[in-house]
C-alpha positions in Angstrom: 68.0 121.0 134.9 69.2 124.4 133.7 67.3 127.5 134.4 66.6 128.0 130.7 65.1 124.5 130.5 63.1 125.1 133.7 61.7 128.3 132.2 60.7 126.4 129.0 58.7 124.0 131.1 57.1 126.5 133.4 56.1 128.6 130.4 54.4 125.6 128.9 52.7 125.0 132.2 51.6 128.6 132.6 50.1 128.8 129.2 47.6 126.0 130.0 45.2 128.5 131.7 45.0 132.1 132.6 44.7 131.4 136.3 46.7 129.0 138.6 44.7 128.3 141.8 46.9 129.0 144.8 45.7 126.4 147.4 46.1 126.2 151.1 44.9 122.8 152.0 44.2 121.8 155.6 42.8 118.3 155.1 44.5 116.0 152.5 41.2 114.0 152.3 39.8 116.9 150.3 42.7 117.2 147.9 41.5 114.8 145.2 37.9 116.1 144.9 39.2 119.7 145.0 41.6 118.9 142.2 38.9 117.2 140.2 36.5 120.2 140.6 39.2 122.7 139.5 40.2 120.6 136.5 36.6 120.1 135.5 36.2 123.9 135.5 39.2 124.4 133.1 42.0 125.1 135.5 44.5 122.1 135.2 47.5 123.7 136.8 47.3 123.6 140.6 49.7 125.2 143.2 49.6 123.6 146.6 51.4 125.8 149.1 53.6 124.2 151.7 51.9 126.2 154.5 50.1 123.3 156.2 51.0 119.9 157.6 48.7 118.3 155.1 50.3 120.0 152.0 52.7 117.1 150.9 50.0 114.5 151.3 47.7 116.8 149.3 50.2 117.0 146.5 50.5 113.1 146.5 46.7 112.9 146.2 46.4 115.5 143.5 49.3 114.1 141.5 47.2 111.1 140.6 44.3 113.1 139.2 44.0 112.8 135.5 44.5 116.0 133.5 46.1 117.9 136.3 49.6 119.5 136.7 50.4 119.8 140.4 53.1 122.1 141.7 54.3 123.0 145.2 54.3 126.6 146.3 56.0 128.5 149.1 59.3 126.7 148.5 61.8 128.3 150.9 64.6 125.8 151.4 66.5 123.1 149.7 64.6 120.6 152.0 61.3 122.0 150.6 62.4 121.4 147.0 63.4 117.7 147.9 60.2 117.1 149.8 58.0 118.6 147.0 59.6 116.5 144.3 59.4 113.3 146.4 55.6 114.0 146.9 55.0 114.2 143.1 55.1 117.9 142.4 56.0 118.6 138.7 57.0 122.2 139.3 57.8 124.5 142.2 57.0 128.1 143.1 58.8 130.4 145.5 58.0 133.8 146.9 61.6 134.9 146.3 64.9 133.4 145.3 68.0 132.5 147.2 71.1 130.9 145.8 70.6 127.8 147.9 67.0 127.4 146.7 67.9 127.9 143.0 70.8 125.5 143.3 68.6 122.9 144.9 65.9 123.2 142.2 68.6 122.8 139.5 70.2 119.8 141.2 66.9 118.2 141.9 65.5 118.7 138.3 62.5 120.5 139.6 61.3 123.2 137.2 61.0 126.4 139.3 59.0 129.5 139.0 61.1 131.9 141.2 59.7 135.0 142.7 60.8 138.6 142.2 59.4 141.9 143.4 61.8 144.4 141.9 63.7 145.1 138.7 66.9 144.1 140.4 65.6 140.8 141.6 64.1 140.0 138.2 67.5 140.9 136.6 69.4 138.6 138.9 67.1 135.7 138.0 67.3 136.6 134.3 71.1 136.6 134.5 70.9 133.0 135.8 68.5 132.0 132.9 65.1 132.3 134.4 62.9 134.0 131.8 59.6 133.0 133.4 59.2 134.4 136.9 56.6 135.0 139.6 55.8 138.6 140.5 55.1 138.6 144.2 53.5 140.2 146.2 51.8 141.6 143.1 49.5 144.2 144.5 51.8 145.3 147.4 54.7 145.6 144.9 52.8 148.0 142.7 50.2 145.9 140.9 49.6 145.9 137.2 51.2 149.4 136.7 54.5 148.1 138.1 54.5 145.1 135.8 53.6 147.2 132.8 56.6 149.4 133.7 58.9 146.4 133.7 57.8 145.3 130.2 59.9 147.8 128.2 63.3 147.4 130.0 62.9 143.6 130.5 61.0 142.3 127.5 62.6 138.9 127.9 60.7 138.1 131.1 57.2 136.6 131.3 55.6 137.0 134.7 52.9 135.2 136.8 51.7 137.7 139.3 50.3 136.5 142.6 49.5 138.1 145.9 46.4 140.2 145.9 45.1 139.1 142.5 41.3 138.8 142.5 38.4 138.6 140.1 38.3 142.5 140.1 41.9 143.0 139.0 42.8 139.8 137.3 42.0 141.1 133.8 44.2 144.1 134.3 47.2 141.8 134.8 46.3 139.4 132.1 46.0 142.2 129.5 49.8 143.0 129.9 52.2 141.7 127.3 54.6 140.4 129.8 52.1 138.4 131.9 51.7 134.8 131.0 49.1 133.9 133.6 48.2 134.9 137.2 47.9 133.0 140.5 44.9 133.5 142.8 43.3 131.9 145.9 39.7 133.0 145.3 38.9 130.0 143.1 38.9 127.7 146.1 37.4 129.6 149.1 38.0 128.0 152.5 34.3 127.9 153.3 33.5 126.1 150.0 36.3 123.6 150.5 35.2 122.9 154.1 31.6 122.4 152.9 32.8 120.1 150.0 30.9 122.3 147.7 32.7 121.1 144.6 30.1 122.3 142.2 30.6 125.9 143.4 34.3 125.6 143.0 34.0 124.2 139.5 31.8 127.2 138.7 34.4 129.6 140.0 37.1 127.8 138.0 35.1 128.0 134.9 34.7 131.8 135.3 38.5 132.1 135.9 39.3 129.9 132.9 37.3 132.2 130.7 39.3 135.3 131.5 40.9 136.8 128.4 44.6 137.2 128.0 
């Protein structure tokens, strides 16, 4: 899959909702009801980060939930790309981008949302053909003002900012012309997941889904 084709797919995915929940799942048994709660709230695109031993099993569980689009986040190596695709991830997300990772995603036909934090990194990805990119770590890298500054010299790129995005600043990101959606972890708080409070998570998802962009 070429980077251009990958960006076409990730753009379509990112346009489904203003917020992509960034999920750190400790117990795969909670994955399916968590996905169902988020989808019910209007957030069908889910990013499961490969930061826990349960992550791949969680992706397998979520991949079977009707109406959902499940991706794997924190892809760092070619092995991560292979494992994510085998688990059923339909797209991948990386905090940055290395040649080995980009080559693996292309060879494995996994649409990738690669990360960039500077104009140079964004330009390198654009040169390869990635017109949809993750901006990470968003707040630490300058937040919405930094992304706004990139819009004029790099109008070809659409970004999904993640890292420090919250209910208090999400709207400032989503109002930018070069932001297609944003990623955030506040929609699935660890305490609500542990308590299996799916109704509360659906309510948070509904609020996030209603954010204007």
